[in-house]
Backbone bond lengths (Angstrom), bond angles and torsions (degrees), N, CA, C in turn:
res aa  C-N    CA-C-N  psi(-1)  N-CA   C-N-CA  omega(-1)  CA-C   N-CA-C  phi
1 M - - - 1.452 - - 1.517 110.24 -
2 L 1.318 117.27 146.95 1.455 121.74 -177.65 1.520 111.54 -65.41
3 S 1.333 117.55 -36.89 1.460 120.40 -179.65 1.523 111.28 -63.87
4 D 1.325 117.43 -37.45 1.466 120.88 177.30 1.523 110.63 -66.23
5 A 1.335 116.56 -38.63 1.461 120.15 178.92 1.516 110.91 -63.81
6 V 1.325 116.91 -39.05 1.464 120.37 178.70 1.515 110.35 -64.48
7 E 1.348 117.19 -41.84 1.460 121.01 -178.89 1.527 112.31 -66.34
8 R 1.322 116.96 -19.24 1.462 121.01 -177.97 1.516 112.37 -81.13
9 I 1.337 119.00 -10.51 1.464 121.13 -172.14 1.524 111.79 -61.19
10 D 1.347 117.65 -46.02 1.468 120.21 -178.86 1.517 111.45 -62.75
11 A 1.333 116.35 -41.57 1.467 119.81 178.11 1.521 111.04 -64.55
12 V 1.317 116.06 -37.00 1.460 120.89 179.57 1.524 110.92 -64.31
13 R 1.338 115.92 -42.04 1.467 119.96 178.60 1.518 110.85 -60.95
14 F 1.332 117.12 -39.69 1.465 120.56 178.14 1.516 110.64 -63.69
15 N 1.326 116.04 -45.10 1.464 120.12 179.18 1.519 111.27 -61.03
16 E 1.331 116.31 -37.87 1.455 120.52 -178.88 1.522 110.44 -66.52
17 E 1.362 115.33 -40.88 1.464 119.15 179.88 1.520 111.21 -66.23
18 M 1.315 117.09 -32.44 1.467 121.46 -179.56 1.517 112.26 -81.99
19 G 1.343 115.95 -3.98 1.465 119.81 178.41 1.509 113.55 74.25
20 N 1.326 116.33 26.05 1.471 121.18 -176.74 1.529 110.59 -86.57
21 Q 1.318 118.38 61.57 1.445 123.24 -179.96 1.526 110.47 -114.26
22 T 1.286 115.90 141.96 1.453 121.71 177.69 1.519 109.14 -133.01
23 T 1.318 115.47 159.04 1.458 120.15 176.13 1.517 108.46 -97.83
24 V 1.312 115.97 110.25 1.463 122.36 -178.55 1.523 108.61 -94.26
25 K 1.326 116.64 124.57 1.458 121.61 179.94 1.521 112.58 -107.46
26 E 1.325 116.04 -7.35 1.459 120.54 178.84 1.522 108.40 -156.53
27 F 1.326 116.41 160.85 1.457 121.49 -178.74 1.527 109.47 -125.52
28 F 1.333 114.09 157.54 1.462 121.11 175.04 1.528 107.85 -114.62
29 L 1.315 115.67 118.59 1.454 120.74 -178.26 1.520 110.91 -85.72
30 L 1.311 115.70 163.19 1.454 121.86 -179.45 1.522 110.56 -75.50
31 G 1.314 116.24 131.31 1.460 121.54 172.62 1.519 109.15 -102.68
32 Y 1.317 117.19 150.40 1.458 119.62 -175.58 1.523 112.85 -79.88
33 T 1.329 117.39 -28.02 1.460 119.77 -178.28 1.523 109.28 -163.82
34 N 1.325 114.82 157.53 1.468 120.61 175.06 1.527 111.77 -107.98
35 V 1.320 116.87 1.41 1.476 121.63 178.82 1.530 108.36 -82.44
36 L 1.320 116.33 125.96 1.463 121.62 -173.82 1.526 112.12 -56.64
37 E 1.329 117.21 -46.43 1.464 120.20 -178.05 1.527 111.35 -61.44
38 L 1.336 116.48 -40.34 1.461 120.71 179.29 1.525 111.44 -72.09
39 Q 1.323 116.54 -31.45 1.471 119.87 175.43 1.528 110.26 -64.11
40 I 1.321 116.56 -42.93 1.464 120.82 178.12 1.526 110.28 -63.96
41 L 1.335 115.83 -42.48 1.470 120.29 178.09 1.528 110.61 -62.07
42 H 1.327 115.87 -43.13 1.465 120.51 177.90 1.517 111.09 -60.97
43 F 1.331 117.03 -43.28 1.458 121.10 179.52 1.526 111.15 -62.38
44 V 1.325 116.66 -46.38 1.467 121.03 -178.52 1.527 110.58 -63.72
45 M 1.329 117.37 -42.73 1.464 121.15 -179.92 1.525 111.17 -64.27
46 F 1.315 116.25 -47.81 1.461 120.17 -179.08 1.525 111.63 -66.93
47 L 1.339 116.72 -36.75 1.462 119.85 177.30 1.533 110.29 -64.21
48 S 1.324 116.95 -42.70 1.465 120.93 179.56 1.524 110.91 -63.85
49 I 1.326 116.00 -44.40 1.464 120.37 179.21 1.521 110.73 -64.40
50 Y 1.323 115.63 -42.58 1.470 120.71 -177.94 1.527 111.01 -63.85
51 L 1.330 116.18 -46.99 1.468 119.56 179.64 1.525 111.36 -64.98
52 A 1.338 116.84 -39.81 1.466 120.32 178.72 1.527 110.64 -63.00
53 A 1.335 117.17 -41.12 1.465 120.81 179.64 1.527 111.22 -66.86
54 L 1.342 116.65 -43.67 1.470 119.75 179.42 1.524 110.93 -64.11
55 V 1.331 116.60 -46.57 1.465 119.85 -179.56 1.523 110.37 -61.73
56 G 1.327 116.71 -45.60 1.456 120.41 -179.26 1.515 113.33 -60.87
57 N 1.327 116.07 -46.56 1.467 119.39 -177.22 1.527 112.71 -72.26
58 F 1.330 117.14 -41.46 1.465 118.49 179.49 1.530 111.23 -73.13
59 L 1.327 117.60 -28.93 1.457 120.40 174.23 1.528 109.96 -66.18
60 L 1.318 116.64 -38.14 1.460 120.67 177.44 1.530 110.65 -65.86
61 I 1.340 116.49 -42.07 1.469 120.45 177.62 1.526 110.54 -63.21
62 L 1.348 116.32 -45.37 1.460 121.01 -179.95 1.525 111.20 -62.44
63 T 1.326 116.41 -38.67 1.464 120.61 178.80 1.517 111.10 -62.32
64 V 1.333 116.77 -43.28 1.467 121.06 179.44 1.526 110.86 -65.89
65 V 1.330 116.62 -41.35 1.465 120.78 -178.17 1.523 111.36 -68.61
66 Q 1.333 117.68 -40.40 1.458 122.10 -172.94 1.526 114.07 -78.66
67 N 1.321 117.87 -22.84 1.465 121.03 -174.66 1.523 111.27 -108.15
68 E 1.324 115.57 116.21 1.459 120.20 -179.34 1.519 112.46 -63.70
69 S 1.326 117.29 -27.08 1.467 120.11 179.12 1.526 112.17 -65.70
70 L 1.334 116.67 -17.84 1.469 121.01 179.21 1.521 112.36 -101.25
71 H 1.324 117.50 7.85 1.465 120.74 178.56 1.522 109.23 -81.74
72 S 1.320 114.15 71.10 1.464 121.85 179.92 1.522 107.88 -135.65
73 P 1.348 118.23 163.32 1.471 120.24 -177.67 1.524 114.20 -54.93
74 M 1.337 116.79 -41.95 1.465 119.57 -177.45 1.523 111.31 -58.71
75 Y 1.313 117.83 -45.74 1.462 121.06 -177.11 1.530 111.66 -79.53
76 F 1.323 116.91 -24.77 1.465 120.48 172.05 1.524 110.12 -62.14
77 F 1.334 116.71 -45.36 1.463 120.63 178.28 1.529 110.88 -70.35
78 L 1.329 117.06 -33.47 1.463 120.76 176.72 1.525 110.80 -63.30
79 A 1.334 117.27 -40.20 1.465 120.92 177.71 1.528 110.63 -63.60
80 N 1.336 117.10 -39.27 1.468 120.53 176.26 1.526 111.11 -65.67
81 L 1.324 116.47 -38.85 1.464 120.35 177.22 1.525 110.68 -62.88
82 S 1.316 116.88 -42.06 1.469 120.94 178.52 1.526 111.19 -65.08
83 L 1.328 117.20 -37.21 1.464 120.63 176.85 1.526 110.82 -63.84
84 S 1.329 116.99 -43.21 1.464 119.98 178.59 1.526 110.50 -65.31
85 D 1.344 117.95 -36.32 1.466 120.98 177.20 1.524 111.50 -63.73
86 A 1.344 116.75 -43.85 1.463 120.81 179.70 1.530 110.89 -62.80
87 C 1.320 116.65 -41.30 1.474 120.73 177.93 1.521 110.76 -69.13
88 Y 1.326 116.29 -37.62 1.472 122.23 -177.64 1.522 111.08 -59.87
89 I 1.334 116.29 -51.68 1.458 119.36 -177.99 1.530 111.40 -71.81
90 S 1.342 116.78 -26.60 1.474 120.54 178.87 1.524 112.02 -72.72
91 A 1.320 117.11 -19.25 1.471 120.42 -178.75 1.520 112.31 -76.44
92 T 1.335 118.10 -21.01 1.471 120.28 -173.43 1.529 114.37 -121.46
93 V 1.324 117.35 -44.55 1.466 120.39 -170.24 1.534 113.75 -66.45
94 P 1.351 120.61 -44.58 1.469 118.81 179.89 1.524 113.75 -57.03
95 K 1.322 117.84 -39.54 1.464 120.11 178.69 1.516 110.92 -66.05
96 S 1.339 117.65 -38.75 1.456 121.03 177.96 1.532 110.77 -64.53
97 M 1.340 117.52 -38.19 1.462 120.81 176.69 1.528 110.74 -66.16
98 E 1.324 116.17 -37.72 1.468 120.05 177.84 1.527 111.01 -62.48
99 I 1.334 116.25 -40.50 1.462 120.85 178.49 1.528 110.47 -61.24
100 S 1.331 116.97 -42.02 1.462 120.69 -178.97 1.524 112.31 -65.25
101 M 1.336 116.69 -38.02 1.457 120.12 -175.66 1.525 112.88 -82.77
102 T 1.322 117.76 -35.42 1.464 120.62 -176.00 1.522 112.76 -99.70
103 N 1.364 116.04 -15.00 1.463 122.08 -175.70 1.524 112.21 61.68
104 S 1.330 116.67 17.22 1.464 121.81 176.17 1.527 108.26 -104.12
105 K 1.324 115.89 113.65 1.458 121.70 -176.35 1.535 112.46 -91.51
106 L 1.300 115.63 9.54 1.463 121.29 -174.51 1.523 111.80 -77.32
107 I 1.342 115.51 138.14 1.459 122.20 170.26 1.524 107.31 -138.76
108 S 1.316 116.59 134.63 1.454 120.28 -176.62 1.522 111.19 -68.38
109 F 1.311 116.28 163.11 1.469 121.79 178.64 1.523 110.07 -58.97
110 S 1.349 116.38 -46.05 1.464 119.86 179.28 1.526 110.96 -67.65
111 G 1.346 116.57 -38.17 1.462 119.97 178.11 1.515 111.59 -63.26
112 C 1.326 116.94 -39.23 1.460 121.78 178.74 1.528 110.51 -65.86
113 S 1.328 116.37 -42.67 1.470 119.88 -179.87 1.530 111.06 -66.55
114 I 1.329 117.46 -38.45 1.476 120.59 178.06 1.526 110.18 -66.42
115 Q 1.331 116.38 -42.09 1.459 119.90 179.24 1.525 110.88 -62.41
116 L 1.322 116.96 -45.04 1.459 120.48 178.19 1.524 111.24 -61.46
117 F 1.328 116.56 -43.41 1.468 121.29 178.78 1.532 111.10 -59.18
118 L 1.339 116.91 -43.91 1.460 120.47 -178.72 1.529 111.77 -68.33
119 V 1.332 117.13 -40.74 1.465 120.99 179.87 1.525 110.56 -62.43
120 V 1.332 116.65 -47.63 1.470 120.29 -178.78 1.529 110.62 -67.12
121 T 1.345 117.20 -38.59 1.462 120.47 178.11 1.521 111.28 -60.92
122 C 1.325 116.71 -48.88 1.468 120.27 -176.38 1.520 112.04 -70.03
123 A 1.330 117.22 -37.68 1.467 119.56 176.96 1.524 110.20 -64.59
124 G 1.331 116.65 -42.00 1.460 120.39 177.85 1.514 111.86 -65.12
125 A 1.335 116.74 -41.64 1.467 120.59 178.98 1.521 110.86 -63.59
126 E 1.329 116.52 -39.74 1.469 119.67 179.52 1.527 110.58 -62.00
127 L 1.325 116.21 -45.00 1.466 119.85 -179.03 1.524 111.38 -65.24
128 T 1.333 117.70 -43.12 1.465 120.25 -178.70 1.529 111.40 -68.02
129 F 1.324 117.82 -39.32 1.465 119.49 179.01 1.527 111.75 -68.97
130 L 1.325 117.76 -34.93 1.463 119.82 175.07 1.527 110.89 -64.03
131 T 1.341 116.28 -35.97 1.468 120.52 177.38 1.517 111.15 -69.69
132 V 1.333 117.04 -43.94 1.462 121.10 178.25 1.524 110.86 -62.91
133 M 1.325 117.07 -38.85 1.467 120.84 179.38 1.525 111.41 -66.20
134 A 1.335 116.98 -32.91 1.460 120.23 175.20 1.531 110.36 -65.25
135 Y 1.333 116.25 -40.87 1.473 120.36 176.77 1.526 110.32 -63.25
136 D 1.324 116.80 -41.83 1.463 120.87 178.78 1.527 111.14 -60.14
137 R 1.325 118.17 -44.77 1.467 121.56 178.93 1.534 111.24 -67.24
138 Y 1.323 116.26 -35.34 1.472 119.71 178.16 1.530 110.90 -63.29
139 V 1.326 116.67 -46.54 1.461 120.02 -179.95 1.524 110.42 -66.18
140 A 1.322 117.50 -42.26 1.466 121.62 -177.21 1.521 112.31 -63.33
141 I 1.325 117.73 -38.48 1.460 121.04 -174.05 1.530 112.64 -94.27
142 C 1.315 116.12 -38.93 1.479 119.14 -176.65 1.525 113.05 -88.70
143 H 1.341 117.50 -25.85 1.472 121.10 -179.82 1.532 109.47 -135.35
144 P 1.323 117.74 61.58 1.469 120.31 -173.99 1.531 113.97 -62.33
145 L 1.320 117.91 -30.63 1.462 119.99 -178.72 1.522 111.97 -71.44
146 Q 1.311 117.50 -27.16 1.469 121.51 179.45 1.535 113.11 -95.32
147 Y 1.348 116.06 -1.50 1.471 119.84 -172.39 1.525 112.54 -58.86
148 A 1.328 116.77 -47.66 1.473 120.21 -176.88 1.517 111.38 -62.78
149 A 1.326 117.02 -35.89 1.461 120.27 -179.19 1.526 111.63 -75.97
150 V 1.344 116.60 -41.40 1.465 120.47 -177.45 1.523 111.32 -73.68
151 M 1.343 117.01 -46.51 1.462 121.26 -176.15 1.532 110.18 -100.08
152 N 1.321 116.28 52.39 1.464 119.64 175.03 1.528 109.10 -75.38
153 W 1.340 116.33 168.31 1.465 119.25 -172.64 1.520 112.95 -65.98
154 N 1.318 117.59 -32.82 1.469 118.92 176.48 1.523 110.89 -62.79
155 A 1.336 116.09 -43.17 1.461 120.24 178.80 1.523 111.16 -64.68
156 C 1.332 116.60 -40.73 1.472 120.44 -179.59 1.524 111.55 -64.40
157 I 1.319 116.33 -44.19 1.472 120.14 179.44 1.520 110.70 -64.52
158 Q 1.332 116.56 -39.63 1.468 120.28 178.10 1.527 111.27 -65.13
159 M 1.330 117.51 -39.94 1.467 121.05 177.66 1.529 111.17 -64.45
160 A 1.330 115.72 -44.06 1.464 119.68 179.83 1.531 110.73 -64.51
161 A 1.337 116.23 -43.93 1.467 120.39 178.98 1.526 110.73 -62.94
162 A 1.338 116.28 -42.20 1.464 120.05 179.01 1.527 111.20 -63.37
163 S 1.340 116.90 -37.85 1.465 120.98 179.16 1.524 111.03 -63.89
164 W 1.331 117.18 -47.60 1.462 120.76 -179.66 1.528 111.47 -67.63
165 I 1.328 117.12 -45.14 1.467 120.30 -176.83 1.525 110.88 -65.68
166 S 1.336 117.48 -44.02 1.465 120.12 178.97 1.524 110.96 -63.92
167 S 1.321 117.15 -36.67 1.469 120.74 177.88 1.527 110.84 -67.10
168 L 1.327 117.26 -40.33 1.466 120.90 178.27 1.528 111.23 -65.32
169 I 1.335 116.57 -43.27 1.470 120.29 179.19 1.521 110.51 -64.70
170 N 1.328 116.49 -43.99 1.465 121.05 178.97 1.524 110.66 -60.86
171 A 1.331 116.97 -43.79 1.466 120.73 179.79 1.521 111.42 -65.51
172 A 1.334 116.94 -40.54 1.469 120.71 178.71 1.521 110.52 -62.53
173 M 1.334 116.57 -40.52 1.464 120.85 179.66 1.525 111.03 -63.99
174 H 1.324 117.13 -47.11 1.468 120.23 -178.10 1.527 111.62 -70.27
175 T 1.321 117.31 -35.22 1.469 120.04 177.90 1.528 110.69 -65.43
176 A 1.326 116.31 -46.81 1.465 120.31 178.58 1.522 111.02 -64.03
177 N 1.324 116.69 -39.16 1.461 121.78 -178.87 1.521 111.61 -67.03
178 T 1.327 116.83 -31.20 1.460 121.23 -179.49 1.526 112.08 -81.33
179 F 1.324 117.10 -43.72 1.467 120.00 -173.03 1.527 113.49 -88.68
180 R 1.322 116.65 5.57 1.469 118.91 169.70 1.530 110.39 -78.76
181 L 1.338 116.70 -12.65 1.457 122.29 -177.11 1.527 111.34 -80.41
182 H 1.340 115.21 159.53 1.466 121.22 168.80 1.523 107.85 -96.13
183 F 1.336 116.37 149.23 1.457 120.47 -174.96 1.520 110.87 -117.97
184 C 1.360 115.46 138.30 1.462 121.35 -178.57 1.526 111.90 -76.56
185 T 1.319 115.75 -31.04 1.457 120.94 -177.40 1.522 109.13 -141.56
186 S 1.301 116.32 164.54 1.469 120.59 179.20 1.523 112.13 -102.28
187 K 1.331 117.43 3.31 1.463 121.12 -176.28 1.526 110.60 -90.50
188 V 1.329 115.73 112.15 1.467 122.45 178.23 1.524 108.40 -96.11
189 K 1.329 116.77 122.27 1.468 120.75 -176.73 1.530 110.88 -84.66
190 Q 1.318 114.59 56.95 1.460 121.22 179.59 1.526 107.36 -161.71
191 Y 1.335 117.09 157.91 1.458 118.81 -177.16 1.525 112.44 -84.26
192 F 1.347 116.38 -0.54 1.464 121.82 171.84 1.520 108.37 -147.92
193 C 1.312 117.11 167.60 1.462 121.22 -179.27 1.529 109.21 -76.82
194 D 1.329 115.32 113.27 1.456 121.43 -177.30 1.524 108.63 -125.90
195 I 1.312 117.21 148.11 1.464 121.46 -172.93 1.530 112.66 -59.58
196 P 1.339 120.83 -52.69 1.470 119.20 -177.57 1.527 113.52 -57.07
197 Q 1.336 117.03 -41.56 1.466 119.67 -179.61 1.525 111.65 -67.82
198 L 1.322 117.96 -34.98 1.465 120.79 177.68 1.527 110.91 -70.59
199 L 1.325 117.37 -37.46 1.466 120.33 177.45 1.523 110.57 -65.30
200 M 1.324 117.22 -32.08 1.461 121.01 -178.83 1.527 113.14 -69.90
201 I 1.332 117.89 -22.50 1.469 119.54 179.56 1.528 111.44 -104.17
202 S 1.335 116.41 14.46 1.461 119.94 179.89 1.524 110.96 -78.62
203 C 1.330 116.10 141.81 1.463 121.70 175.70 1.525 111.58 -92.30
204 T 1.317 116.62 -24.09 1.459 120.10 -179.24 1.525 110.16 -88.48
205 D 1.310 115.94 164.81 1.456 121.52 -178.98 1.531 109.56 -65.67
206 A 1.321 115.39 112.95 1.464 120.54 -176.64 1.522 112.52 -97.81
207 T 1.330 117.18 16.07 1.459 120.08 -177.16 1.523 111.83 -56.63
208 A 1.330 116.46 -48.27 1.465 120.33 -178.07 1.526 111.00 -62.71
209 S 1.328 117.20 -42.48 1.464 120.94 -179.71 1.526 111.42 -63.98
210 V 1.349 115.65 -42.58 1.457 119.72 179.94 1.527 110.64 -65.26
211 M 1.319 117.01 -43.40 1.464 120.67 -178.48 1.528 111.08 -65.49
212 V 1.338 116.95 -42.28 1.469 120.14 177.72 1.524 110.11 -61.52
213 L 1.333 115.99 -44.04 1.464 120.62 -179.96 1.524 111.24 -63.06
214 L 1.338 116.94 -45.94 1.452 120.95 -178.37 1.525 111.90 -64.40
215 I 1.332 116.01 -48.47 1.466 120.21 -176.86 1.525 110.67 -63.43
216 E 1.340 116.05 -47.41 1.462 119.75 -178.38 1.525 111.38 -64.11
217 T 1.330 116.30 -41.33 1.469 120.39 -179.73 1.524 111.13 -65.36
218 V 1.328 116.52 -46.08 1.466 120.32 -178.59 1.521 110.88 -64.25
219 V 1.341 117.29 -45.55 1.464 120.96 -176.78 1.526 110.83 -65.27
220 V 1.332 117.56 -51.37 1.467 121.51 -176.51 1.524 111.50 -66.49
221 C 1.332 116.52 -47.94 1.469 119.63 -177.90 1.528 111.27 -66.19
222 S 1.328 116.97 -38.70 1.466 120.14 178.61 1.526 110.76 -63.94
223 F 1.341 116.26 -44.21 1.462 120.07 179.33 1.524 110.48 -60.27
224 C 1.343 117.13 -48.55 1.468 120.80 -178.72 1.522 111.44 -64.26
225 F 1.335 116.38 -42.10 1.465 120.45 -178.56 1.533 110.94 -63.00
226 F 1.317 116.81 -50.66 1.467 119.31 -176.89 1.525 111.64 -71.64
227 Y 1.323 117.20 -29.94 1.464 119.39 176.15 1.529 110.60 -65.92
228 I 1.326 116.29 -46.40 1.465 120.18 178.75 1.518 110.50 -65.14
229 L 1.337 116.59 -40.70 1.458 120.96 178.82 1.531 110.74 -61.02
230 A 1.336 116.37 -46.97 1.469 120.40 179.71 1.525 110.99 -65.19
231 S 1.337 117.32 -40.05 1.465 121.10 179.34 1.521 111.07 -59.97
232 Y 1.335 116.06 -44.88 1.456 118.60 -178.25 1.526 112.62 -74.83
233 G 1.316 117.19 -25.44 1.452 118.99 172.03 1.521 111.07 -62.20
234 L 1.333 116.50 -44.61 1.467 121.55 177.76 1.529 111.25 -70.18
235 I 1.338 116.43 -38.18 1.474 120.39 -179.94 1.530 110.86 -62.97
236 F 1.330 117.39 -49.65 1.461 120.22 -178.26 1.529 111.59 -66.10
237 S 1.323 115.84 -33.81 1.462 119.24 175.95 1.527 110.52 -61.90
238 A 1.354 115.87 -42.35 1.465 120.15 179.18 1.529 111.70 -70.23
239 V 1.337 116.91 -38.66 1.461 120.37 -178.44 1.525 111.40 -64.68
240 F 1.326 116.91 -43.30 1.465 120.20 -177.83 1.530 112.29 -68.57
241 K 1.322 116.87 -15.68 1.461 120.46 177.38 1.536 112.21 -88.32
242 M 1.344 115.62 -9.60 1.466 118.74 179.58 1.523 110.45 -68.34
243 Q 1.329 116.26 136.83 1.467 120.88 -178.43 1.529 111.40 -82.94
244 S 1.328 116.52 -27.78 1.459 120.32 -177.07 1.530 110.66 -86.70
245 A 1.341 115.23 125.10 1.464 119.91 177.20 1.522 111.13 -65.32
246 Q 1.335 116.37 -34.23 1.470 120.72 178.97 1.522 111.05 -66.09
247 A 1.339 116.79 -39.81 1.462 120.75 178.52 1.521 111.04 -66.17
248 R 1.339 115.69 -39.62 1.463 119.03 177.67 1.524 110.91 -64.08
249 A 1.327 116.20 -42.84 1.469 119.86 -179.86 1.530 111.31 -63.05
250 K 1.338 116.68 -40.78 1.459 120.13 179.56 1.517 111.07 -65.80
251 A 1.348 116.67 -40.78 1.464 120.24 178.61 1.523 110.93 -63.32
252 F 1.341 115.96 -43.90 1.466 119.34 179.64 1.527 111.28 -65.65
253 S 1.323 117.97 -34.57 1.468 120.69 -177.80 1.519 112.17 -66.55
254 T 1.339 117.51 -24.77 1.468 120.22 177.97 1.527 112.26 -94.11
255 C 1.345 116.96 -23.23 1.470 120.29 -176.31 1.528 113.33 -91.56
256 I 1.329 116.68 -40.81 1.463 120.46 -175.29 1.532 112.62 -60.15
257 P 1.359 120.02 -44.41 1.470 118.19 178.00 1.520 112.69 -60.15
258 H 1.336 116.97 -42.35 1.464 120.14 179.54 1.524 111.12 -62.77
259 L 1.332 116.32 -43.05 1.457 120.35 179.62 1.528 111.17 -65.72
260 A 1.331 116.89 -37.67 1.465 121.01 178.27 1.530 111.27 -65.77
261 V 1.336 116.45 -41.33 1.467 121.09 178.34 1.526 110.51 -64.22
262 F 1.327 116.30 -42.29 1.466 120.30 178.68 1.527 111.09 -63.29
263 C 1.332 117.73 -44.57 1.462 121.40 179.35 1.525 111.16 -63.19
264 L 1.332 117.21 -38.15 1.467 121.43 177.67 1.522 110.55 -63.85
265 F 1.324 116.73 -47.14 1.470 121.26 -179.76 1.527 110.88 -63.81
266 L 1.339 116.52 -43.61 1.464 121.08 -178.07 1.523 111.58 -67.64
267 S 1.322 117.23 -46.12 1.464 120.57 -176.52 1.524 112.17 -65.39
268 T 1.325 117.51 -42.36 1.465 119.68 179.20 1.527 111.17 -68.32
269 G 1.339 117.24 -36.64 1.459 120.93 177.81 1.514 112.42 -66.76
270 V 1.329 116.60 -43.97 1.466 120.97 179.07 1.519 110.44 -64.00
271 F 1.338 116.90 -43.72 1.459 119.93 -179.98 1.529 111.27 -64.88
272 S 1.312 116.69 -35.28 1.465 120.53 -177.75 1.527 112.41 -71.84
273 Y 1.342 117.34 -40.84 1.463 120.15 -170.58 1.525 115.02 -111.68
274 L 1.319 118.50 -22.18 1.465 120.02 -173.59 1.524 113.43 -120.86
275 R 1.312 118.77 13.26 1.456 120.08 179.17 1.526 109.76 -71.75
276 P 1.342 118.01 156.12 1.473 121.47 178.86 1.524 111.65 -60.51
277 K 1.326 115.21 151.65 1.458 119.58 -178.87 1.527 111.29 -62.96
278 S 1.335 116.87 -26.05 1.469 120.61 179.59 1.528 111.91 -64.61
279 L 1.339 116.41 -22.26 1.465 120.90 178.81 1.525 112.34 -93.76
280 S 1.324 116.60 5.17 1.463 120.76 -179.33 1.525 110.04 -94.72
281 S 1.330 115.88 132.87 1.462 121.64 178.02 1.519 108.15 -159.30
282 P 1.346 118.28 164.20 1.466 120.22 178.38 1.522 113.32 -59.64
283 L 1.342 117.71 -21.76 1.459 120.71 178.53 1.532 111.26 -88.75
284 V 1.340 116.79 -41.28 1.465 121.61 -175.57 1.526 111.74 -73.60
285 D 1.325 118.42 -38.81 1.468 121.66 -175.15 1.527 112.92 -58.79
286 P 1.351 119.30 -51.39 1.481 118.48 177.02 1.524 112.78 -63.46
287 L 1.346 116.87 -35.89 1.463 120.37 178.82 1.524 110.56 -63.62
288 A 1.342 116.57 -40.96 1.457 120.59 178.29 1.524 110.85 -63.03
289 A 1.322 117.01 -39.57 1.462 120.72 178.64 1.523 111.38 -65.49
290 V 1.331 116.95 -38.00 1.467 121.25 177.12 1.525 110.07 -63.11
291 L 1.328 116.94 -44.41 1.467 120.78 178.96 1.514 111.17 -59.32
292 Y 1.327 116.72 -41.38 1.458 121.56 -174.30 1.525 112.17 -75.17
293 T 1.314 117.36 -37.68 1.466 120.67 -174.06 1.528 113.97 -94.88
294 I 1.326 117.80 -19.71 1.461 121.03 -174.88 1.524 113.11 -110.64
295 L 1.324 116.52 -41.61 1.466 119.68 -173.49 1.532 113.92 -62.15
296 P 1.345 120.26 -49.05 1.470 118.78 179.26 1.532 114.11 -59.55
297 P 1.346 120.08 -48.91 1.474 118.48 178.50 1.522 113.66 -62.05
298 L 1.336 116.95 -30.17 1.462 120.47 -179.24 1.528 111.72 -76.30
299 L 1.324 117.39 -42.04 1.463 121.21 -171.93 1.527 114.59 -92.12
300 N 1.324 117.81 -22.00 1.467 119.31 -177.47 1.533 113.05 -55.49
301 P 1.343 119.53 -50.49 1.472 118.45 179.07 1.524 112.76 -65.43
302 V 1.327 117.08 -30.30 1.465 120.29 177.76 1.520 110.16 -66.68
303 I 1.329 116.50 -44.06 1.464 120.99 -179.55 1.522 110.57 -61.40
304 Y 1.331 116.76 -45.65 1.465 119.43 -179.43 1.527 111.86 -68.55
305 S 1.311 117.15 -34.98 1.464 119.89 -178.98 1.527 112.00 -71.12
306 L 1.328 116.53 -35.48 1.455 120.00 -177.18 1.525 112.78 -79.73
307 R 1.336 117.09 -32.27 1.457 120.04 -171.73 1.529 113.80 -100.87
308 N 1.318 118.54 -18.46 1.460 120.63 -174.96 1.529 109.66 -105.61
309 K 1.336 116.07 112.90 1.460 120.73 -176.11 1.527 112.14 -69.09
310 E 1.332 117.48 -30.17 1.470 120.04 178.07 1.522 110.61 -66.83
311 I 1.337 116.99 -40.83 1.465 121.12 176.11 1.528 110.23 -63.87
312 Q 1.309 117.18 -43.30 1.467 121.10 179.16 1.525 111.34 -59.71
313 A 1.345 116.22 -47.99 1.465 120.13 -179.05 1.525 111.13 -63.91
314 A 1.338 117.00 -40.36 1.466 120.86 -179.78 1.523 111.25 -66.98
315 M 1.343 117.30 -38.18 1.466 120.51 177.89 1.527 111.15 -66.43
316 Q 1.324 116.50 -39.94 1.466 119.92 178.01 1.523 110.51 -62.62
317 K 1.326 116.18 -43.99 1.463 120.95 -179.44 1.523 111.06 -65.36
318 M 1.337 116.70 -43.91 1.459 120.66 -178.84 1.522 111.37 -65.76
319 S 1.334 116.87 -42.82 1.464 119.59 -179.55 1.525 111.29 -64.53
320 K 1.337 116.40 -35.11 1.456 119.88 177.97 1.522 110.97 -67.61
321 N 1.340 117.28 -42.10 1.463 121.58 -178.02 1.526 112.78 -72.22
322 L 1.350 116.32 -39.86 1.463 120.30 -174.25 1.517 113.19 -88.83
323 F 1.343 116.64 -39.86 1.461 120.26 -171.52 1.521 113.52 -113.69
324 G 1.330 117.20 -12.46 1.450 119.66 178.45 1.509 115.69 82.74
325 F 1.361 117.46 10.45 1.459 121.16 176.60 1.512 108.71 -145.75
326 H 1.334 115.59 165.80 1.455 122.01 179.82 1.525 110.03 -96.21
327 F 1.372 115.50 138.60 1.440 119.46 170.08 1.524 109.00 -71.21
328 I 1.302 116.44 144.71 1.465 120.83 173.89 1.518 107.38 -97.02
329 I 1.347 116.65 108.68 1.459 121.32 -177.74 1.528 109.10 -113.55
């Protein structure tokens, strides 16, 4: 948690003055249990969740690619969101499954830095694509006559490229800012390499790193949150003014899944990093990390498949053409 990292600054300064610095070349990640039966159960559960998330997200991407009726900006951004979800869960879950099966909690220094880079990149990409998708829905519903001109393919590709590039740059900055530090111990109290937990085991003064992380997180997340909030305020105002019940239903069918995905991502992130210290414990902290890193990639394709009739129809058509049967959604 960020609040714990801030509280560690004074202790870190003391350690630095005492010369208590070591060169850490590898880290030990948190394991959920040392009981063999529970390790096997953990592996099976995580494997099932991981495969379900990959199948769901890549099936959504394949559906968008295969169906010309979905070749529109909204589904183009949805495919990018699904790609970021697949990468997001792939950055953490396979290593956790490896720990359960081999009982080796070791991760190399370079492996830890790569994992952190991928986690921050995918989390940033998810947030930016959710913001871009809110803009797309705002233009489509509030300014339908200008939609084709504003959301042309050049603009969409530029938005997608900007989202990925900005996420990569942001992740590179935070990764470099974190791993420039010296660490007192190699034990990371998390099942993956995460910035707050790494800052907590730093021997050097992490004040600058914590402040950069806090300021950047508050500014970016606040901008995205209020932008999406304002967009949906205008969207719902326009929808409720529509005279056609069918038009209102169609607008809600494209907006509600996006809003649900955003609320899921925001709520799990807030609970993971900004919850009160009274709710922090050795049991709650790993559970919060699981919710934040696993739940959105797992549920996002389910939410879109259940609530969006165009996605449902396209999946039925694709399954009939490719596999010879209909999916039951």
